Phi, psi and omega in degrees: 000329180299311182296320178295318177288325175299309181301308183305314184295321179301312186290321183298310179296323175301314180299312183301327179282336182238033186292336184288339181251319183287334175300297178301328177298317186291320176300314179305317183293322182291318180296310179316305183298318183291315180299320181291322174297316180299307181292334175286327186269317183229021183299105172251332184259121187298327187290327178285340178276356174288139181300323182292324177291319179297311180303316181295313178296329182287323175296328178289311180303330185294337184246015179235161180304168181288342174299326175287333173293324174294319182293324183290316177292336172292318182301312182299315186289328179289318181301315178288327176287329174294319177296335185261318186199121185295319177292330175293318178300320178294314181299311181296330178288321182292319178297313180298319181301310179300317176301321186291317185269329179266346175234305185293344175289334176255329180228067181300333189280356179257016182295329178300334181283326174296319179295318183288333180288318176295316180299315182298321177299317178296333181266003174067031176226054184287339178296339188289330191293310185289335174291317180285321183288329180297322179283316182289316190253321183107196186297329174302344181293346176304327179288315179290325178298314177297324175296316179294328182291318181301304184300321179302318185294319173302314179298316182296319173303315180301319185287318180296315193254024186299314182288323179295319180293323184289332187279332180296147178238131175236123192261332185223180183294324183292325176285322174299315177293322176293320181293322174305309182294323177297318186283323179298317179293324178299315187286312184302328186272009181282114178295330180297317182298312185294322182292318178296316173303310186299309182301308184291323174298314178298320184293317178295322177296313183301308187291324180294320177293309184293319183294340184258012175272165187270006179292143172298146183054036187297320184290323176299318176296312176302325172294315180292321178293327177292314182302322178295319171299316177294318179297320177293321172300317180302309183292316181300311189253010181075185181299137181267358180235139191287135174087008184235131180282168181292321175303311178297316177297322175290326174299313176301319183295315175304318182289323178297323183294318183289328182286319179295317176306315182294316177308308177299320179294321183281319192263332192234016184290138183237153178270087179279003169286347191231045178282141176244134176248131181236140178231127174212180183208157165231199188295339187250325191226159164258141186232132184238112190243127175249112184257117183248112182287150181285146177292121181220149174292128182242109181291335184283325183264348183058045180197203178217000000 
C-alpha cells in the first residue's frame, strides 16, 4: 500500500507540473483510441477510416472539452451508419438528438460517461463503467450509463447486420420508412437492452449511495455490492452480451471489479487508522463530525 500511495502522489505531482502538455496529450490519446475502435467495429465509410482523418479529429479534440469529443464520436458513428443504411442513420440520429436535448442540456459535463460506456462495450469490459461512475459521480450516473447502453444496442445492431444493411437497396420513401420501423422495432424489442439498463442503473444507484455514506471503507464496500448486483443479473438472466458465454462474462465482471477497486484505491484511498471525531454546537444545532484523512505519502515517516 505504501508503494502504491507513493507512486500515485509522484504521478499526481508530475501531472500538476506539466498539465499544459499532458492534459491535451491525454485527450488526444483517448480520442484517437475511441475513433479507431469505432472504425474497427462499424467502419463502413472509407474516408473516416483514413489515419489522417482520425489523427486530425483527435488533435482537434485534444484542445476542446470532452463534450466535443462525444460529438465527434457521434459524427463518426453517423457517417458510418449513413454509408451503410439511411434508415439506420436516421434512427441513430434521432437517438443522439434525444440525448443532446433531453440529457446533455441539463448535465453537459457528464457526456464522457456515455462515451465511455459505449467504448467499454467495444472493449468487452462494460461492467467497469457503472462501478466507477457510481463512485465518481454518484447515483445520478445511472442516467448517462443507461443512455450509453441504449446507444450501444443501436451500434451493436449495426455491427451484427452490417453486411445485410449494405447489400439492401432502398428506392423510395415508403421502403425507407418501412425499413426504419423494422430496425426500430428490433432494437426496442431487445430484452437484453432492458435487462442491462435495469442492472447498470441499479448498480450505479447502489454504488453511489453506499460510497457516500459515513461507514468506514464505504467506497470499497460499494464496489463489492455493485459487483454482486451485476453478478446476480448475469446469473439470473444469462449472458448480457451477444456471442459471449456465461463463464466468459463472469470473468469480464471479475476483471471490471478489479479495475474498479484499483481506481478506488488510487483516487479515493483514505487513512481509516487516524479517524478524528469532532463535536461542537451553535445556537440551533449540535454537530458531530467524522474526519477521515486522505492517504498520503510521508517522506519523513516513510509511510502514510
